[in-house]
C-alpha positions as CSV (number, residue, x, y, z in Angstrom):
1,M,-89.3,167.0,-3.1
2,N,-85.8,167.8,-2.2
3,K,-82.6,167.2,-4.3
4,P,-79.3,165.6,-3.1
5,P,-76.3,167.8,-2.5
6,K,-74.5,169.0,-6.0
7,G,-72.0,166.4,-7.1
8,K,-73.3,163.7,-4.8
9,K,-74.9,160.5,-6.5
10,M,-78.5,159.9,-5.5
11,K,-78.9,156.8,-3.0
12,V,-81.7,154.6,-4.0
13,V,-83.1,151.7,-1.9
14,I,-85.1,149.2,-4.0
15,L,-87.9,147.1,-2.5
16,G,-89.5,144.3,-4.8
17,K,-89.9,140.8,-6.2
18,G,-88.9,138.8,-9.3
19,E,-88.9,140.3,-12.7
20,M,-90.0,144.0,-11.8
21,L,-87.2,144.0,-9.0
22,S,-84.6,142.8,-11.5
23,N,-85.5,145.5,-14.1
24,L,-85.6,148.3,-11.4
25,I,-82.0,147.3,-10.3
26,E,-80.8,147.5,-14.0
27,G,-82.8,150.7,-14.5
28,T,-81.2,152.4,-11.5
29,I,-77.7,151.3,-12.6
30,D,-78.4,152.7,-16.0
31,A,-79.3,156.0,-14.2
32,E,-75.9,156.0,-12.7
33,C,-77.4,156.2,-9.2
34,E,-76.0,154.5,-6.1
35,I,-78.1,151.5,-4.9
36,A,-77.6,151.8,-1.3
37,G,-79.6,148.5,-0.6
38,V,-82.2,146.1,-2.0
39,F,-84.9,144.4,-0.2
40,R,-86.5,141.4,-1.6
41,Y,-90.0,140.4,-0.7
42,E,-88.9,136.9,-0.3
43,S,-86.9,137.9,2.7
44,T,-90.2,138.4,4.6
45,M,-91.7,135.1,3.8
46,H,-89.6,132.5,5.9
47,R,-88.3,130.6,3.0
48,K,-84.7,129.7,4.3
49,F,-83.7,127.2,1.6
50,S,-85.4,128.5,-1.5
51,D,-82.5,130.5,-2.6
52,F,-80.1,127.5,-2.2
53,F,-82.1,125.4,-4.5
54,K,-83.2,127.9,-7.0
55,T,-81.3,131.1,-7.3
56,S,-83.6,134.0,-8.8
57,H,-82.5,136.4,-11.2
58,D,-82.8,139.3,-8.9
59,L,-80.6,137.5,-6.4
60,T,-78.1,136.8,-9.2
61,L,-77.9,140.6,-9.9
62,I,-77.5,141.5,-6.2
63,K,-74.5,139.1,-6.0
64,Q,-73.2,140.3,-9.5
65,Y,-73.2,143.9,-8.6
66,K,-72.2,143.3,-5.0
67,L,-75.1,145.1,-3.7
68,H,-76.1,145.5,0.0
69,E,-79.2,143.1,0.6
70,I,-81.4,144.5,3.4
71,K,-83.0,141.6,5.5
72,C,-85.9,142.3,7.8
73,K,-89.1,140.7,8.6
74,S,-91.0,143.6,7.3
75,A,-90.8,147.0,5.4
76,N,-92.7,148.5,8.2
77,S,-90.4,147.1,10.9
78,E,-88.2,149.2,13.2
79,S,-85.3,147.5,11.9
80,F,-86.0,148.5,8.3
81,K,-86.6,152.0,9.5
82,K,-83.2,152.2,11.0
83,E,-81.6,150.7,8.0
84,I,-83.1,153.4,5.8
85,L,-82.0,156.1,8.2
86,K,-78.4,154.6,8.4
87,L,-78.2,154.3,4.5
88,N,-79.3,157.9,4.1
89,A,-81.6,157.1,1.1
90,D,-82.8,159.7,-1.3
91,V,-85.4,157.4,-2.9
92,I,-87.2,154.3,-1.9
93,L,-88.2,152.6,-5.0
94,V,-91.0,150.1,-4.9
95,G,-91.9,147.5,-7.3
96,T,-94.1,144.4,-6.6
97,W,-94.6,144.4,-3.0
98,G,-97.3,142.9,-0.7
99,E,-97.3,145.0,2.3
100,K,-99.0,148.6,2.7
101,L,-96.3,150.9,3.8
102,K,-96.8,153.0,6.8
103,K,-96.5,156.9,6.4
104,E,-93.4,156.9,8.8
105,I,-91.6,154.7,6.3
106,I,-93.0,156.4,3.0
107,D,-91.7,159.7,4.5
108,L,-88.1,158.5,5.2
109,P,-86.2,159.1,2.2
110,T,-85.1,162.7,1.6
111,I,-86.8,163.1,-1.9
112,A,-89.7,160.4,-2.3
113,T,-90.9,156.9,-2.0
114,V,-91.9,155.8,-5.6
115,N,-94.0,152.8,-6.6
116,V,-94.1,151.2,-10.0
117,H,-97.5,149.8,-10.9
118,P,-98.0,147.7,-14.1
119,S,-101.2,149.7,-15.5
120,M,-102.3,153.0,-16.6
121,L,-103.4,154.2,-13.2
122,P,-105.9,155.2,-12.0
123,K,-107.3,152.1,-14.2
124,Y,-106.6,148.7,-13.0
125,R,-105.7,149.5,-9.5
126,G,-105.0,146.3,-7.4
127,P,-102.7,143.0,-7.3
128,N,-102.4,141.7,-10.7
129,P,-103.2,144.1,-13.5
130,Y,-101.4,141.9,-16.1
131,L,-103.9,139.2,-15.6
132,Q,-106.9,141.5,-15.2
133,T,-106.3,143.7,-18.4
134,I,-106.2,140.5,-20.5
135,L,-109.1,138.9,-18.8
136,H,-111.1,142.1,-19.6
137,R,-110.0,141.9,-23.3
138,E,-108.3,145.3,-23.2
139,T,-106.0,146.1,-26.1
140,K,-103.7,148.3,-24.2
141,S,-102.1,148.3,-20.6
142,G,-99.3,150.3,-19.2
143,I,-96.8,151.2,-16.6
144,T,-97.1,153.9,-14.0
145,F,-94.5,155.6,-11.7
146,H,-96.2,157.3,-8.9
147,L,-95.6,158.7,-5.5
148,M,-96.4,156.3,-2.6
149,N,-99.1,157.4,-0.1
150,E,-100.9,155.2,2.8
151,E,-103.5,153.9,0.2
152,F,-102.7,151.4,-2.4
153,D,-102.0,152.7,-6.0
154,K,-103.5,156.2,-5.3
155,G,-100.3,158.4,-5.2
156,A,-99.7,161.3,-7.5
157,I,-98.3,160.2,-11.1
158,L,-94.7,161.0,-12.0
159,A,-94.8,159.2,-15.3
160,Q,-96.8,156.8,-17.6
161,K,-96.3,154.7,-20.7
162,E,-98.9,152.7,-22.6
163,I,-98.1,149.1,-23.6
164,Q,-99.8,147.3,-26.3
165,I,-101.6,144.0,-25.6
166,L,-101.4,141.6,-28.5
167,P,-104.2,139.3,-29.6
168,N,-102.4,136.2,-28.4
169,D,-100.6,137.6,-25.5
170,T,-100.7,135.6,-22.1
171,G,-100.1,137.2,-18.7
172,K,-96.4,136.0,-19.0
173,E,-95.7,137.9,-22.4
174,L,-97.5,141.0,-21.1
175,K,-95.4,141.0,-18.0
176,E,-92.2,140.7,-19.9
177,R,-92.8,143.7,-22.0
178,T,-94.0,145.7,-19.0
179,V,-91.1,144.9,-16.8
180,F,-88.6,146.0,-19.7
181,Q,-90.4,149.2,-20.1
182,A,-90.1,149.8,-16.4
183,R,-86.4,149.6,-16.6
184,L,-86.2,152.3,-19.3
185,M,-88.6,154.5,-17.5
186,C,-86.7,153.9,-14.3
187,A,-83.6,155.4,-15.5
188,E,-85.3,158.5,-17.0
189,I,-87.6,159.1,-13.8
190,L,-84.6,158.8,-11.5
191,K,-82.5,161.3,-13.4
192,K,-85.5,163.7,-13.3
193,L,-86.0,163.3,-9.8
194,E,-82.4,164.1,-9.0
195,F,-82.7,167.4,-10.7
196,G,-86.3,168.1,-9.5
197,L,-87.7,168.1,-12.9
198,V,-90.7,166.0,-12.0
199,I,-94.3,167.5,-11.6
200,P,-96.5,165.0,-9.7
201,I,-100.0,164.9,-11.1
202,A,-103.1,163.8,-8.9
203,Q,-105.0,160.7,-10.1
204,N,-108.5,161.3,-11.6
205,E,-110.6,159.3,-9.2
206,N,-113.5,159.5,-11.6
207,E,-111.6,157.1,-14.0
208,A,-110.5,154.8,-11.2
209,T,-111.1,151.0,-11.4
210,Y,-109.8,148.5,-8.9
211,F,-109.7,144.6,-9.2
212,P,-109.0,142.2,-6.2
213,N,-107.2,139.1,-6.1
214,I,-108.7,136.2,-8.1
215,K,-110.8,133.4,-6.5
216,P,-110.2,129.6,-7.0
217,E,-113.5,129.4,-8.9
218,D,-112.1,131.8,-11.6
219,I,-110.1,129.2,-13.1
220,M,-112.9,126.8,-13.9
221,L,-114.0,127.3,-17.4
222,D,-117.7,127.5,-18.1
223,F,-118.6,127.3,-21.9
224,E,-122.4,127.9,-21.2
225,K,-121.7,131.2,-19.5
226,E,-119.0,132.7,-21.3
227,T,-118.4,133.5,-25.2
228,A,-115.6,132.1,-27.1
229,E,-113.6,135.4,-26.8
230,E,-114.1,135.6,-23.1
231,I,-112.8,132.1,-22.5
232,H,-110.0,132.7,-24.9
233,A,-108.8,135.7,-22.7
234,R,-109.3,133.8,-19.6
235,I,-107.0,131.0,-20.5
236,R,-104.5,133.5,-21.6
237,A,-104.8,135.8,-18.7
238,F,-104.1,133.2,-16.0
239,H,-100.9,132.0,-17.7
240,P,-98.3,131.5,-16.0
241,W,-99.8,132.0,-12.6
242,L,-102.6,129.4,-12.5
243,P,-103.9,127.1,-15.3
244,C,-107.5,127.2,-16.1
245,Y,-109.2,123.9,-16.6
246,I,-112.2,121.8,-17.8
247,T,-113.8,118.7,-16.6
248,Y,-114.6,115.8,-19.2
249,K,-115.8,112.3,-18.1
250,G,-114.7,112.7,-14.6
251,K,-111.1,114.1,-15.4
252,Y,-109.5,117.5,-15.4
253,Y,-107.9,118.9,-18.2
254,I,-105.6,121.9,-18.8
255,P,-105.8,123.8,-22.1
256,N,-102.5,125.1,-23.6
257,P,-102.8,129.0,-23.8
258,Y,-100.7,129.1,-27.0
259,K,-102.8,126.5,-28.6
260,L,-106.3,128.3,-28.9
261,K,-108.2,129.1,-31.9
262,I,-112.0,130.3,-32.3
263,V,-113.7,128.4,-35.1
264,N,-117.3,128.0,-36.5
265,S,-117.6,124.3,-36.2
266,Q,-116.4,121.3,-34.2
267,T,-112.9,120.2,-35.5
268,S,-111.5,118.0,-32.8
269,K,-112.3,116.2,-29.4
270,F,-111.5,119.5,-27.5
271,T,-113.4,121.8,-29.8
272,I,-116.2,123.1,-27.4
273,K,-119.2,125.1,-28.2
274,C,-119.6,128.4,-26.2
275,K,-122.5,130.7,-25.3
276,C,-122.2,132.8,-28.3
277,G,-122.5,129.8,-30.7
278,K,-118.9,129.8,-31.7
279,Y,-116.5,127.1,-30.8
280,L,-113.1,127.0,-29.0
281,E,-110.6,124.8,-30.5
282,M,-107.9,123.8,-27.9
283,R,-105.0,121.8,-28.9
284,D,-102.3,120.2,-26.7
285,V,-104.5,119.7,-23.8
286,K,-102.9,118.2,-20.9
């Protein structure tokens, strides 16, 4: 990894989406680096009027800080390649991006292309570690800054931090804490990259786990197949992306992920016996 010339601010181009993108913008500003451009994933998705009706926080930050917004059809497009070369980017910083970047794009910046993944890599590779770590009833998750290569989530690690998963966390709370830590770590890692103080560490493939995108049937609750603890975790894990549901007398019901309690006997209409013999009490069911 090279360093920018002495006395020159490091130029960073940020690719991302939603809360992660917003926090990486703030973290890069905290590091006193120059944000040469921001490429929002929404720009690749043909949603011409979405920003008009509902302005996202990341777009608000772009306008507030008067940042250059990159608009291309793909991060692998020739137009994006030309944009990076024109901006003379030192670092490309990626947080929540749906495309696999080509090697020719990864190699464009003078220092590195860095991805931010919300787990303790190499564990929980894949598209939604927030959901998967809660679904698998982990007590800890994390955040990893790593060099990008042509394979998803497999590049050498630059920095990591563990994040506690609290007993009643949903995916929403875990994501909020994780992206905030990403902001704090972003400022630190960019400063270290600027001065060449980071030593990349290869991931241990023996410890690697991968979880793919969820399937539609995953949101259907089956009290005969899962324990009360497993169903409690499933309902919390899927919030806020997709609601889990149950059927009762021909109707669909959605449990409130914040109104769940494991009990030893039936206490209300929506207290259901699970595979383990315990009951899951669900209040404020819609």
